[in-house]
C-alpha positions in Angstrom: -25.9 39.9 32.3 -28.4 41.6 30.0 -29.7 44.8 31.7 -33.5 45.3 32.1 -35.1 47.1 29.2 -32.3 46.2 26.7 -33.6 45.4 23.2 -30.5 45.7 21.0 -26.8 45.1 21.2 -23.4 45.9 19.6 -20.2 43.7 19.7 -16.6 44.8 19.3 -13.3 42.9 19.7 -9.9 43.9 20.8 -6.9 43.7 18.3 -6.5 40.2 16.9 -10.2 39.2 17.4 -12.5 38.9 14.5 -16.3 39.1 15.0 -18.8 37.7 12.6 -22.6 38.0 12.8 -24.7 35.1 11.5 -28.5 35.7 11.0 -31.5 34.9 8.9 -31.8 37.6 6.2 -35.5 37.0 6.0 -36.0 38.1 9.6 -33.1 40.5 10.3 -31.7 43.4 8.4 -28.0 44.3 8.9 -28.0 47.6 11.0 -26.5 50.7 9.5 -25.5 54.0 11.0 -26.3 54.2 14.7 -28.7 51.2 14.6 -27.8 48.0 16.6 -28.5 44.2 16.3 -31.8 43.0 17.8 -31.5 40.8 20.9 -34.4 38.5 20.3 -34.0 37.6 16.6 -31.7 34.6 16.9 -28.5 36.5 15.8 -25.4 34.4 16.5 -22.0 36.0 17.2 -19.0 34.0 15.9 -15.6 34.9 17.4 -12.3 34.0 15.8 -8.7 34.8 16.7 -5.8 34.7 14.1 -2.8 34.1 16.5 -2.0 32.5 19.8 -2.1 34.7 22.9 1.0 35.9 24.6 -0.6 35.8 28.0 -3.8 34.4 29.6 -6.9 36.4 28.9 -5.1 39.0 26.8 -8.0 39.1 24.2 -11.5 40.4 24.8 -14.9 40.8 23.3 -17.2 43.6 24.5 -21.0 43.5 24.2 -22.9 46.7 24.8 -26.7 46.7 25.4 -29.2 49.4 24.4 -32.8 50.2 25.1 -35.5 52.0 23.1 -34.4 55.4 24.1 -31.5 57.0 22.4 -28.4 57.6 24.4 -25.6 55.6 26.0 -25.5 51.9 26.7 -27.5 50.4 29.5 -24.6 48.1 30.4 -21.7 46.0 29.1 -20.5 42.4 29.2 -16.8 41.6 28.6 -15.7 38.1 27.5 -12.0 37.5 28.2 -10.3 35.1 25.7 -7.0 33.1 25.4 -6.0 32.1 21.9 -4.4 28.7 21.6 -2.9 27.4 18.3 -3.5 23.6 18.3 -3.2 21.7 15.0 -2.1 18.1 14.0 -0.6 18.1 10.6 0.7 15.4 8.2 1.6 15.3 4.5 -2.0 15.6 3.2 -0.8 17.2 0.0 1.6 14.3 -0.8 4.6 16.5 -1.4 7.0 14.6 0.9 6.8 17.4 3.5 4.4 18.3 6.3 2.6 21.6 5.6 0.0 23.4 7.8 -3.4 22.4 6.6 -6.6 24.3 7.3 -8.7 22.0 5.1 -10.3 18.6 5.7 -7.6 16.3 7.2 -10.0 13.4 7.9 -10.9 12.6 4.3 -8.7 10.5 2.1 -9.0 10.4 -1.7 -7.2 8.4 -4.4 -5.4 9.7 -7.4 -3.2 12.6 -8.5 -6.0 15.1 -7.6 -6.7 13.4 -4.3 -5.5 14.2 -0.8 -4.5 12.4 2.4 -1.3 11.2 3.9 0.3 7.9 3.0 1.8 5.5 5.6 4.5 2.9 4.9 4.3 -0.5 6.7 7.7 -0.6 8.5 8.5 -4.0 7.3 12.2 -3.7 6.6 15.1 -4.3 9.1 17.3 -1.2 9.3 19.7 -2.4 12.1 22.0 -5.2 11.1 22.1 -6.2 14.8 18.4 -6.8 14.9 16.8 -10.2 14.2 13.3 -9.0 13.6 11.3 -6.8 11.3 11.4 -3.2 12.5 7.6 -3.0 13.1 7.8 -5.8 15.8 9.9 -3.6 18.1 8.5 -0.8 20.3 12.0 0.5 20.6 13.8 2.3 17.7 16.6 0.1 16.6 18.2 2.6 14.2 17.9 6.3 13.5 17.6 5.3 9.8 14.3 3.8 10.7 12.8 7.3 11.1 13.1 7.7 7.3 10.6 4.9 6.8 8.0 6.7 9.0 5.6 9.4 8.1 6.4 12.8 9.8 3.6 14.3 11.9 3.8 17.8 13.5 1.7 19.0 16.5 1.4 22.8 16.8 0.9 23.8 20.4 1.4 27.5 20.7 -0.1 29.5 23.5 0.7 30.9 27.0 2.6 28.4 29.1 0.1 29.1 31.9 -2.7 27.7 29.8 -1.0 24.3 29.8 -0.9 24.3 33.6 -4.5 23.3 33.7 -5.0 22.0 30.2 -3.3 19.0 28.6 -2.7 17.7 25.1 -3.7 14.1 24.5 -2.7 12.2 21.4 -4.9 9.1 20.8 -5.7 6.4 18.4 -9.1 4.6 18.0 -9.0 1.1 19.6 -9.7 -0.5 16.2 -6.6 1.2 14.7 -4.2 0.7 17.6 -2.7 -2.6 16.3 -2.1 -1.1 12.9 -0.1 2.0 13.7 2.7 3.1 15.9 3.8 6.6 16.8 7.3 7.6 18.0 8.4 10.8 19.7 11.8 12.0 21.0 11.8 13.8 24.3 15.0 15.0 25.9 17.3 14.6 22.9 17.8 13.1 19.5 19.8 10.0 20.4 18.4 6.5 19.7 17.4 6.0 23.3 15.4 9.2 23.4 12.8 7.9 20.9 9.9 6.1 22.5 6.8 4.5 21.0 4.1 6.7 22.6 1.0 5.4 20.8 0.5 1.9 19.4 -0.8 -1.6 20.3 0.1 -1.1 24.0 -0.8 2.6 24.3 -4.1 4.0 23.1 -3.2 7.5 24.1 -0.3 9.7 25.1 -0.4 12.8 27.3 2.0 15.1 25.4 5.0 16.4 27.3 5.0 20.1 26.2 8.0 22.1 27.4 7.6 25.8 28.3 7.8 27.9 25.2 7.5 24.9 22.9 5.4 25.6 19.8 5.9 22.5 17.7 6.4 18.8 18.5 7.5 16.3 16.0 6.2 12.7 15.8 7.0 9.8 13.5 4.3 7.4 12.4 4.8 3.8 11.2 2.4 1.3 9.7 2.2 -2.1 11.3 -0.1 -4.1 8.9 -0.9 -4.1 5.2 -4.4 -3.8 3.9 -6.2 -7.1 4.1 -9.7 -8.7 4.1 -10.4 -7.2 7.6 -8.6 -3.9 7.0 -9.4 -1.3 4.3 -6.1 0.5 4.9 -7.3 3.7 6.6 -6.1 4.7 10.1 -6.6 7.9 12.0 -4.9 9.8 14.9 -6.3 12.7 16.9 -5.0 15.3 19.3 -7.3 16.9 21.9 -6.9 19.9 24.1 -8.4 18.8 27.4 -9.5 20.9 30.4 -7.9 19.0 33.3 -9.9 21.0 36.0 -13.1 19.3 35.2 -14.3 15.8 36.2 -14.7 14.0 33.9 -12.1 15.8 31.8 -13.7 17.5 28.8 -12.0 17.9 25.4 -12.3 21.5 24.3 -10.9 20.9 20.8 -9.9 17.9 18.7 -8.0 17.7 15.5 -7.9 14.5 13.5 -5.7 13.2 10.6 -6.2 10.2 8.4 -3.6 8.0 6.7 -3.8 5.2 4.2 -1.4 2.3 4.4 0.7 2.2 1.2 -0.3 -1.0 -0.8 2.2 -3.7 -1.7 2.7 -3.3 -5.5 4.0 -5.9 -7.8 6.4 -5.0 -10.6 6.1 -6.5 -14.2 9.0 -8.3 -15.7 8.9 -5.8 -18.6 10.8 -3.4 -16.4 14.6 -3.3 -16.5 16.1 -6.0 -14.2 18.0 -4.9 -11.1 18.8 -8.3 -9.6 18.5 -11.9 -10.6 18.1 -14.7 -8.0 19.0 -18.3 -8.9 19.8 -21.5 -7.0 22.9 -23.7 -7.1 21.8 -27.3 -7.0 23.0 -30.9 -7.5 20.4 -33.5 -8.4 20.2 -36.7 -10.5 21.2 -34.7 -13.5 24.3 -33.5 -11.8 25.3 -29.9 -11.0 23.8 -26.8 -12.6 27.2 -25.1 -12.8 27.0 -24.6 -16.6 23.5 -23.0 -16.2 24.9 -20.6 -13.5 27.8 -19.7 -15.8 25.5 -19.0 -18.8 23.2 -16.9 -16.6 26.1 -15.0 -15.2 27.2 -14.0 -18.7 23.6 -12.9 -19.5 23.4 -10.9 -16.3 26.7 -9.1 -17.1 25.3 -8.1 -20.5 22.1 -6.9 -18.9 24.1 -4.8 -16.4 22.3 -6.2 -13.3 23.3 -8.1 -10.2 23.4 -11.9 -9.9 22.6 -13.4 -6.5 23.1 -17.2 -6.2 21.4 -19.0 -3.3 23.9 -21.8 -2.3 22.8 -25.4 -1.7 23.2 -25.1 2.1 20.4 -22.4 2.0 18.1 -23.8 -0.7 18.3 -27.3 0.7 17.7 -28.9 -2.7 14.9 -26.5 -3.7 15.6 -24.9 -7.1 12.2 -23.2 -7.5 13.1 -19.8 -6.3 10.4 -18.2 -8.6 7.8 -20.2 -6.6 9.1 -19.2 -3.2 8.9 -15.4 -3.5 7.6 -12.4 -5.5 9.1 -8.9 -5.6 7.2 -5.7 -5.2 7.5 -2.4 -3.4 5.8 0.1 -1.2 5.8 3.9 -1.8 4.9 7.1 -0.1 5.9 10.7 -1.1 8.7 10.7 1.4 10.1 7.2 0.8 9.9 3.9 -1.1 11.6 0.6 -0.9 11.2 -2.9 -2.3 9.3 -5.6 -0.4 9.6 -9.4 -1.0 6.3 -11.4 -0.6 7.2 -14.8 0.8 4.8 -17.6 -0.4 3.3 -20.1 2.0 4.7 -23.1 0.1 7.5 -23.4 2.7 9.8 -26.0 1.1 13.6 -25.9 1.0 13.8 -22.2 0.4 11.4 -21.4 3.3 13.9 -19.3 5.2 15.8 -17.6 2.4 13.6 -14.5 1.9 13.6 -13.7 5.6 17.2 -14.5 6.3 18.8 -13.2 3.1 16.6 -10.6 1.5 15.0 -8.7 4.4 17.4 -5.9 5.5 17.9 -2.1 5.4 15.3 -0.6 3.0 14.2 -4.1 1.8 11.0 -5.2 3.4 9.3 -8.6 3.9 5.7 -9.7 4.1 4.1 -13.2 4.1 0.8 -14.9 4.6 0.6 -18.3 6.2 -2.1 -20.9 5.6 -3.4 -21.9 9.0 -6.0 -24.7 8.7 -5.6 -26.2 5.3 -3.0 -27.9 3.1 -0.9 -25.8 0.8 -1.6 -26.4 -2.9 0.6 -26.0 -5.9 -1.4 -22.9 -6.8 -0.1 -21.1 -3.7 3.4 -21.0 -5.2 4.3 -17.7 -6.8 4.9 -19.1 -10.2 1.2 -18.7 -10.1 1.4 -15.0 -9.4 2.2 -12.6 -12.2 1.3 -9.0 -13.1 0.6 -7.3 -16.4 2.3 -4.1 -17.6 0.1 -1.0 -17.4 -3.2 -1.4 -19.3 -6.4 0.5 -20.1 -9.7 -1.5 -20.2 -12.7 0.2 -21.7 -11.5 3.6 -20.6 -10.5 2.5 -17.1 -6.8 2.9 -16.5 -4.7 0.4 -14.5 -1.4 2.4 -14.4 0.3 -0.3 -12.3 -1.1 -3.2 -14.3 -3.3 -6.1 -13.1 -2.3 -9.1 -11.0 -2.8 -12.5 -12.8 -3.3 -15.7 -10.7 -4.3 -19.2 -11.7 -7.4 -20.9 -10.3 -9.9 -23.6 -11.1 -12.5 -23.3 -13.8 -15.3 -21.0 -12.7 -18.2 -22.7 -10.9 -16.3 -26.0 -10.6 -14.4 -27.7 -7.8 -10.6 -28.0 -8.0 -7.5 -26.3 -6.8 -7.5 -22.6 -6.0 -5.0 -20.1 -4.5 -5.4 -20.0 -0.7 -8.0 -17.5 0.4 -5.6 -15.8 2.8 -3.2 -15.0 -0.1 -5.9 -14.0 -2.5 -7.6 -11.7 0.1 -4.2 -10.0 0.6 -3.8 -9.4 -3.1 -7.3 -8.0 -3.6 -7.0 -5.7 -0.5 -4.1 -3.8 -2.0 -6.7 -2.4 -4.5 -4.4 -0.9 -7.1 -3.7 -4.0 -9.2 -7.2 -5.6 -9.3 -6.5 -9.4 -9.7 -7.7 -11.4 -12.6 -8.3 -15.1 -12.0 -7.3 -17.4 -14.9 -8.0 -21.1 -15.4 -4.8 -23.1 -14.6 -6.2 -26.2 -12.9 -5.8 -28.0 -16.2 -2.0 -28.0 -15.7 -0.3 -30.6 -13.4 1.6 -27.8 -11.6 -1.1 -25.2 -12.2 0.9 -22.0 -12.6 0.1 -19.0 -14.9 3.8 -18.7 -15.8 3.6 -22.1 -17.6 1.6 -20.7 -20.5 2.0 -16.9 -20.5 4.6 -14.1 -20.2 5.1 -10.5 -21.2 7.9 -8.9 -23.1 8.7 -5.2 -23.6 8.3 -3.5 -27.0 9.4 -0.1 -28.3 6.0 0.8 -29.8 3.1 2.7 -28.3 1.7 -0.4 -26.6 4.9 -1.1 -24.8 4.6 -4.8 -24.5 3.3 -8.1 -26.0 1.6 -11.0 -24.3 3.3 -14.3 -25.1 0.9 -17.3 -25.0 1.9 -20.9 -25.3 0.3 -22.4 -28.4 0.1 -26.1 -29.3 -1.7 -25.1 -32.5 1.3 -23.0 -33.6 3.7 -25.8 -32.7 1.8 -28.5 -34.7 1.6 -26.1 -37.6 5.3 -25.4 -37.4 6.2 -29.1 -37.3 3.9 -29.8 -40.3 5.7 -27.0 -42.2 9.1 -28.5 -41.3 8.0 -31.9 -42.4 6.9 -30.6 -45.8 10.3 -28.9 -46.1 12.0 -32.2 -45.6 12.9 -32.0 -42.0 10.6 -34.8 -40.8 13.4 -36.8 -39.2 14.8 -33.8 -37.2 14.8 -35.0 -33.6 13.6 -33.5 -30.3 15.7 -34.2 -27.2 18.7 -35.4 -29.3 21.7 -35.9 -26.9 19.7 -35.7 -23.6 20.4 -38.6 -21.3 17.0 -38.7 -19.6 14.7 -38.2 -22.6 13.7 -40.4 -25.4 14.5 -38.9 -28.8 11.4 -38.0 -30.9 11.4 -37.0 -34.5 9.0 -34.5 -36.0 7.3 -37.3 -38.0 6.8 -39.4 -34.9 5.3 -36.5 -33.0 2.9 -35.6 -35.8 1.8 -39.2 -36.1 1.2 -39.6 -32.3 -2.6 -39.4 -32.1 -2.6 -39.3 -28.3 -0.1 -36.4 -28.3 -2.3 -34.6 -30.8 -5.5 -35.1 -28.8 -3.7 -34.0 -25.6 -2.7 -30.8 -27.3 -6.2 -30.1 -28.7 -7.4 -30.1 -25.1 -4.5 -27.9 -23.9 -5.3 -25.5 -26.8 -8.9 -25.2 -25.7 -7.9 -24.4 -22.2 -5.4 -21.7 -23.4 -8.0 -20.3 -25.8 -10.5 -19.8 -22.9 -7.8 -17.9 -21.0 -6.9 -16.0 -24.1 -10.5 -14.5 -24.2 -10.4 -13.6 -20.5 -7.0 -11.9 -21.0 -8.3 -9.9 -23.9 -11.3 -8.8 -22.0 -9.7 -8.1 -18.6 -6.5 -6.5 -20.0 -8.1 -4.6 -22.9 -5.9 -6.6 -25.5 -6.5 -7.3 -29.2 -5.1 -10.1 -31.3 -2.3 -7.7 -32.4 -1.1 -7.6 -28.8 -0.6 -11.4 -28.5 2.3 -13.5 -29.9 1.7 -17.3 -30.1 4.8 -19.3 -29.0 5.0 -23.0 -30.2 4.5 -25.3 -27.3 3.4 -28.9 -26.7 1.9 -30.6 -23.7 1.0 -34.1 -22.7 -1.6 -35.4 -20.3 -0.6 -37.2 -17.1 -3.6 -38.5 -15.1 -5.9 -35.8 -16.8 -3.5 -32.9 -16.0 -1.2 -31.3 -18.6 2.6 -31.3 -18.3 5.0 -29.6 -20.7 6.3 -31.9 -23.5 9.4 -29.7 -23.6 10.3 -26.6 -21.4 7.4 -24.2 -21.4 6.9 -20.5 -20.9 
């Protein structure tokens, strides 16, 4: 279109069109007065519009060409434009609401100064009629379920005629398709109007835009938690595609990135909300008195008592080993999630049948090709209160699990469970040595209690050393004949004098103390603790086939 003899040019745009010139200042000087831009100096013209067009080709850019001689233009070229406003937006600012973003929506950064949307795994069951976790269904089972999903808004403003030969395509990368689901309501807002348009069965969705429609709402659910094979990031894109070309060519693509909210454990230093216990009958009889005493305590603590009846626990009293409570949180919503252990004994079905429900999620990890060990029970899964270690903050605390001694054989927590815990990232697990214990759980020798000082908590550690010292003091005060287990039918009565004179018991506890001391140093190092943060609790153990069992009830 350039006329013969043209050496310079000038560009102008109609109302609503901005024109920018991009050039190398070492080669080109910006023209002033009646001068024009040189044609052969690599000057780029950048065109931008600030609003969607009302009609096709209602915007234009005019280029005028000039020769060496002064006078009018040798000719003109006119570029007709249609402005389309296409944008995919999510809660990148983490305010709980979707706002239009002109920044980088692909990047996700941690922390209060970070950016990027958060996605909840839809692992609760909002409809009481449903038998499955919500994420299993491609149909919406309750309108309440929308509250668990992250809102996403597609802006699609422009002349309706534009969309006669262009289409909007929402798509998910194949690698992310089994981790995310997208719902959209077309035709109304009743339950049946909501369809899963993108997910494991649908990699893309040709958006149904109605005439005059400028915004379309979507709802995004997470399907899987971060794990060994999944860092937690998923992306969705929308493209404006020219349907008149073969193959069809995307003319513009906008992409957003989500991070799946991690499962977060809560420390027992927080105020209790609910207490779960089992009703059992065994060789010692019924535990009715225990349940009555616990009920009184729960009433004083102003929390709720939930008793798992014998028909549901099937003789399994160890509810602490069966499940662990945590939560997931996004700016728009949070709810508790129970983590069901793979131990699968009498309480196997209790978390799924009785705890999973509206706004109470469920997650589990099963061991496929190996035997379950005692270390896979969740008495072997604890979390510290918030700590700071050499300047690094762990505002959600650190997970504590029991394992074998480093660089030795022995029992360890199953890889599938440990991988899951590590993949959550926000409570970096610490492995302690618990394989010296017959049961092998961290909760046998440590616990945390809240305090009102600046630290906020103390670590309680079982201490055979403190127990033997206490007994020696009591002997010297004249209480040597005071008896342990007095009145218990199934235990032999032992006096303080007898226990202090029992050389085997003393040697067993010297060994137990060495094991606890090794863990003590690990805990000080990994949790940033000092001796002032630790309270020694008198405790004795005895060895049974080289493994330690509690001589009396432990931590």
